[in-house]
N, C-alpha and C positions, 0 to 999 in steps of 0.2 A: 295515347295508346292505352290498352287495357292492362290494368295491374294484374299481378299474378296472385294476389292474396285473396283467392275466392274460397270462401268456406262453403263446402258442399253439404247438402242435407235435405231430405225429403220434405221437412217441415219449414223450409225457408231459412234465411241466414241474416244475421245482423250485419254481416260484412259482405255485402254484394260486390260484384265487380265495379271498378271505377274507371273513368276516362279522364285523361289530362286534356284540358281545353287549350286552345290556341289564343288565350287572352293575355294581357300583359303580365298577369300574376301566375299564369299557368295553373289555374285553379283545377281542382280535382273534384269531379261530380260523381255521385253514385249513378251507375249506369241504369239501374231499374228504380224508377220512381213510382209514387202512387198518385194517380190522376184523380181529380175531383169534379170534372165536368159533368153536369147534370145530376150531381148528388145534391138533394134538396138540403137547404140550410139546417132543417131540423134533424137531418141524419148525418151531417158533415162532421160535427165534433166527435161523435161515437165512432164513425168510420175511420177518421184520422187517428184517434187514439188507439184503435185496434191495429191499424197499420203500423204505427210506431211500436206498439207492444210486440208485434210479430217480427219486427226487425227492419222495416223500411226506414231509410235515412234520407229520403228525398221526397218532398211533397209538392205537387204542382197544383196551383189554383190560378184564378184570374179575376180582376175586378168585374168582368162581365159574367162571371159564374154566381156573383152575389152570395158567396160563402166564405169570403176572406176572413170575416170576423170569427166565424166558427172554426176555421182552420187555426186561427190565432188562439182561440179558447182551448183547442186541443193541445197546442203547443205549451200553453201556460199550465194546463192541468197536469200534463205529464212531465213538466220541468224540462222540456226539450227546446224551448224557444232559444235560438242562438246556437244550438248544438246540432241541428240537422239542416240539410240543404232545402231552402224554400224558394220556389219560383212563383212570381205572379206576373200579370200582363196588364198593359194599358188598353182601356177600351178605345174604340174608334172615335167616339164623341169627345174624348179627352185629348185627341192629338193636338199638336201645336206646342211651341216651346214652353210658354208660361203655364198653360193648362196641364201640361205633363208634370210640371213641378208640383202643382197643387194636387193632382191625382195621385202622384206618388206618395205624398205625405199622408194622404188619406189611406192608401193601401198599407203603408208601413204601420200606421197606427192600428188599423184593423188586425194586422198580423202580430202586433205586439213584439216587433223585433227592431233592433237598432240599425241593422244592416240587412238589406234584402240580397240574398245570394245571387239571384238572377231576375232581371226585370226585362221583359220582352215587349216589343211593339206587337200587339195581338194580330193585326192585319196591316198590309201596306196602305189600304184605303186610298189608293193612288189618285183617284179622280178628285179627292178633296185637296190634294197637293200639299199635305202637311208632313209627310213621313221623313223628309230630310231634316227639317228643323226639329221634329220630335227626336230623331236620332241624336242630334247635337245635344238635346236636353239629357238624354240617357248618358251620353259621354261625360257631361258635366256632373251628373249624380255619381258616376264612377270616380271622377277625379276628386270629388268631395268626400269619398269614402262611404256614401250612403248605399251604393249598389256595388256588389263585387263584380258581377259579369253583366254587361249590357248585351242584349241580343234581340232577335226578331222571330216572328212566327208567321207562317203562310207567305213568306216572301219567295217570289220567283226570281230566276237569274237576272232579269232586267231590273227588278227592284234592288236586289243586292248590288248590282253593278252601279246603280245610281247612288246608293249610299257610299260605296267605296270611293267613287270618283269625287263626290261632293265633300266628304270629310277626311279621306285618306285613312280611314280606319275600318276594319273589316269586322262584322259581328262574329262572335266566337261560336254562336249557336243559331241554327234556324230550326224552329219547331214546325214541322210540316206533317201533313197526312201521308203515312207510309204504311202499306200492308201488302201482302202478296199479290193481290189483284189490282193494286194501284200503287206501284213503288217508285214512281217519278225518277226513272234513271237519269234523265237529263239534268234535272235539278240537283239530284244527289251528286252527279259527276261535277257540276259547277261548284258545289259546296266543297267537295274533296279537293278540287284544284286550287281553291282559295283558302283552305285551312279552316273551313266552317264545319263544325260538328252538326250532324243531323240528329234531331230529337224527333222520334215518331210518335204522333198522336193517333188515336184510333188504330193502335198497332195490330189489333186482331181483326180489323176490317169488319166483315159481316159473315153470315153463315157460309157463303160460298168459299171463303178463304180457308176456314178450318175444316171444311168438308172436301177440299180438293184432294185429288189422288196423290200428288207428291207429299202433301202434309200428312194424310192419313197413313201412307206407306211408311214415312219416316217415324211416325208415332209408334207404329207397331214394331219397327226395327229396334227402337230404343226403349221400348216399354214405358212410354210417357204419353201425356195427353196431346192431342192435336194443337191445343192452345200453347202448350209448352214448346212445341216444335216451332210455331210461328214466332214466339217471343225469343227463342234461342236463335232463330234465323236472323232476327234483328241484331241481337247483342254480338253474335259471332261475326257479323259484317260490320261491327263498330258503331251501331247507332245506340243512342239513349232512348229508353222507352218509358211510357207513363201509363201502363194498363190501369183500368179502373174497375172496381168491384166493391159492392157493399156487403159481400158474403165472406166471412173470415177464411173459410177453407180455400176459396178460390184466391184470395189474397196470398195465402201461403204457397199455393201451387204456382202462382205467377212468380213470386220471389225466388222459388226454387228452380226456375226454368233454365238456369245456367249450369245445371249439374251434369250435363252431358254435352258431347260435340257432334254436330252434323257433319257428314262427309262433304267433300267439295261437289260431288255429283248431286247430293240432296239439296245443297244450297242453290246450285245452278238450276235444278228443276223447279224450285220455288220462285227463283228470280224470273223464270220463263212464264210464270202465270200472269205477268203484268198486262193490264189493259188500261190504256190511257183514258177510257170513258167510264171506268168502274170506280170512281171517287165516291166517298160517303159524304164529304163535306162540300163546301162551295168552292167556286173557282176564284182564286185570289186576284185574278186579273179584272174580275167584274164585281166582286163582293163589295156592297156599299151599305150594309146595315150599320146603324149607329151603335148598337150594343147597349143602348139604354135599357133600363129595367123593363119598360113597356114593350120595346122591340123584342127583347129576349123572351119575355113572357108570351107574347103573341106567337112567336115561332116555336114555342114549346121547349126551349133551352133551359128554362127555370120554372 
C-alpha cells in the first residue's frame, strides 16, 4: 500500500511515496526510482550523484547496462551506499544456479554494497530453460541475507506461474514495460491477483503517450507537465516507476510528479489508450539476446 508520508514540492522531495511489498519481510520501496538504462558509464556517476542530491532514494541498474560500477562509485562518493534502495538485474547469459551466484557476487562488488535491496532476473529467456533454477538461486541469496527482495523483470503470466508452481514462492516484483499506449492489463491483473507489485520501465513510453489527448487535457487541468501526468497515472494506480533522465531539472520534475491527484475519469481515459502492439521493448515470449557486452553494444543499448 502507498504510505501517507508524501512530501509535496515543486522541486521534488527526499521523501517520495513508498510501497510495501509482499515479500517475507514486507520491505518498503520508494515508489519513484531513478533509472539508468542507456546512461553511458562516463555519465552515470554524475547522473546518480545528482539524482541522490535531488532526493531520489531508489536507484535502478542492471549488469546488462554495464554501469553498475559507476552507480557504486556514486553511492560511495555521496556516502549513500547501504542507505538507499538499489536494484540490479541478472544478465541472460548468466542464468543458471551456479552462474547466478558468480554473477551476483560481481554485481554486488561493483555496487559496493553488502546487501542488494532487489535482485531481478532480467528476462525469462525461456527457450534457454534456466529461469526456474535461476529463481532458486535468488531465493538462496535471499535466505543467506545477500539479497533483500528477489524478483523478476519482463515476466509474462506463464513465466510467473511456472516459477510459483516450481518453487512455491511468488516474486514480490515484476518489472515490466508499462506506459499509456502499452499498459499490459492482462499481465498487471495476474500480478495483482498474486500479490506481485508491478514496476514500470519506460514509464513515459514515447512521444505518442505524452502527446495524447487525455494526457494533455489532464496536464492543463492540473497545471503540470504531460510527463508528470503519465508518472502520476502510474503511481496513483500503485505502480513503482523508474523514469530516466540525464537532465537535472527533468529529474526534479519527475520526482515531484506525485504532488497532485488525477480524477477517476482522467485515470480511466489514460487506461483506455492501451494498444497491445505499441510496445517499445521486445516481446518477453521470444526475446533471446544474451545481453553480453557485444550483444548490447551491437543493439545500441550501451
